[in-house]
C-alpha positions as a Markdown table, in Angstrom:
| # | Residue | x | y | z |
|---|---|---|---|---|
| 1 | Unk | -14.2 | -6.4 | -10.6 |
| 2 | Unk | -11.2 | -6.2 | -12.8 |
| 3 | Unk | -8.4 | -8.7 | -12.4 |
| 4 | Unk | -6.2 | -6.9 | -9.8 |
| 5 | Unk | -3.2 | -9.3 | -10.1 |
| 6 | Unk | -2.1 | -8.8 | -13.7 |
| 7 | Unk | -1.1 | -5.2 | -13.7 |
| 8 | Unk | -1.2 | -4.1 | -10.1 |
| 9 | Unk | 2.0 | -2.7 | -8.6 |
| 10 | Unk | 2.4 | -2.3 | -4.9 |
| 11 | Unk | 5.0 | -0.1 | -3.2 |
| 12 | Unk | 5.4 | 0.7 | 0.5 |
| 13 | Unk | 7.3 | 2.8 | 3.0 |
| 14 | Unk | 9.4 | 1.8 | 5.9 |
| 15 | Unk | 8.2 | 2.8 | 9.3 |
| 16 | Unk | 7.0 | 6.4 | 9.5 |
| 17 | Unk | 6.1 | 8.3 | 12.6 |
| 18 | Unk | 3.2 | 10.7 | 12.9 |
| 19 | Unk | 3.3 | 14.0 | 14.6 |
| 20 | Unk | 1.6 | 12.4 | 17.6 |
| 21 | Unk | 4.5 | 9.8 | 17.8 |
| 22 | Unk | 2.6 | 6.8 | 16.4 |
| 23 | Unk | 4.3 | 4.5 | 14.0 |
| 24 | Unk | 2.7 | 3.4 | 10.7 |
| 25 | Unk | 3.4 | 2.2 | 7.2 |
| 26 | Unk | 2.1 | 3.5 | 4.0 |
| 27 | Unk | 1.1 | 1.1 | 1.2 |
| 28 | Unk | 0.7 | 2.3 | -2.4 |
| 29 | Unk | -1.1 | 0.5 | -5.3 |
| 30 | Unk | -1.2 | 1.5 | -9.0 |
| 31 | Unk | -2.1 | 0.2 | -12.3 |
| 32 | Unk | -2.1 | 1.6 | -15.8 |
| 33 | Unk | -5.4 | 3.2 | -16.7 |
| 34 | Unk | -4.3 | 4.4 | -20.2 |
| 35 | Unk | -1.2 | 5.6 | -21.9 |
| 36 | Unk | -1.0 | 8.7 | -19.7 |
| 37 | Unk | -2.8 | 7.9 | -16.4 |
| 38 | Unk | -2.7 | 5.4 | -13.5 |
| 39 | Unk | -5.3 | 4.2 | -11.2 |
| 40 | Unk | -3.9 | 4.8 | -7.6 |
| 41 | Unk | -4.7 | 3.8 | -4.0 |
| 42 | Unk | -3.0 | 4.6 | -0.7 |
| 43 | Unk | -3.4 | 2.4 | 2.4 |
| 44 | Unk | -2.1 | 2.4 | 5.9 |
| 45 | Unk | -1.0 | 0.0 | 8.7 |
| 46 | Unk | -2.3 | 0.0 | 11.3 |
| 47 | Unk | -6.0 | 0.4 | 10.4 |
| 48 | Unk | -5.7 | -1.7 | 7.2 |
| 49 | Unk | -7.7 | 0.9 | 5.2 |
| 50 | Unk | -7.4 | 2.6 | 1.9 |
| 51 | Unk | -7.3 | 6.3 | 2.6 |
| 52 | Unk | -7.2 | 7.6 | -0.9 |
| 53 | Unk | -7.9 | 6.1 | -4.3 |
| 54 | Unk | -8.5 | 7.3 | -7.8 |
| 55 | Unk | -9.8 | 4.8 | -10.4 |
| 56 | Unk | -10.5 | 1.8 | -8.2 |
| 57 | Unk | -14.1 | 0.6 | -7.7 |
| 58 | Unk | -15.5 | 0.0 | -4.2 |
| 59 | Unk | -15.2 | -3.7 | -4.5 |
| 60 | Unk | -11.6 | -3.3 | -5.6 |
| 61 | Unk | -10.9 | -1.1 | -2.6 |
| 62 | Unk | -12.4 | -3.8 | -0.4 |
| 63 | Unk | -10.1 | -6.4 | -2.0 |
| 64 | Unk | -7.0 | -4.2 | -1.5 |
| 65 | Unk | -7.9 | -3.6 | 2.2 |
| 66 | Unk | -8.4 | -7.4 | 2.6 |
| 67 | Unk | -4.9 | -7.8 | 1.0 |
| 68 | Unk | -3.3 | -5.4 | 3.4 |
| 69 | Unk | -4.9 | -7.0 | 6.4 |
| 70 | Unk | -4.1 | -10.6 | 5.4 |
| 71 | Unk | -0.5 | -9.8 | 4.3 |
| 72 | Unk | 0.5 | -7.5 | 7.2 |
| 73 | Unk | 3.2 | -9.7 | 8.5 |
| 74 | Unk | 5.1 | -9.6 | 5.1 |
| 75 | Unk | 4.5 | -5.9 | 4.8 |
| 76 | Unk | 5.7 | -5.2 | 8.2 |
| 77 | Unk | 8.8 | -7.4 | 7.6 |
| 78 | Unk | 9.6 | -5.4 | 4.5 |
| 79 | Unk | 9.1 | -2.2 | 6.3 |
| 80 | Unk | 11.8 | -3.4 | 8.9 |
| 81 | Unk | 14.1 | -4.0 | 6.1 |
| 82 | Unk | 13.4 | -0.5 | 4.5 |
| 83 | Unk | 13.8 | 1.2 | 7.8 |
| 84 | Unk | 17.2 | -0.2 | 8.5 |
| 85 | Unk | 19.9 | 2.3 | 7.2 |
| 86 | Unk | 22.4 | -0.5 | 6.7 |
| 87 | Unk | 20.2 | -1.8 | 3.8 |
| 88 | Unk | 20.4 | 1.7 | 2.1 |
| 89 | Unk | 23.8 | 1.1 | 0.7 |
């Protein structure tokens, strides 16, 4: 497995609401593959799963899912901040 920590970028959404009314957070991972392309992965809470990926190996996807699950409290805390309109200014 490549070293995920050196070049991996993570971004996330605030709280989103599905058509069925369920609340969720999307988490995005990316790293530079070459000069013109990135490896990408998109995960979700709840579920702690990577839903889409391009360029990540299976063991790397498992590591990303582990990261999401074990850092969910921090991710949820950031989502609360991102979802508060007073923080947008």
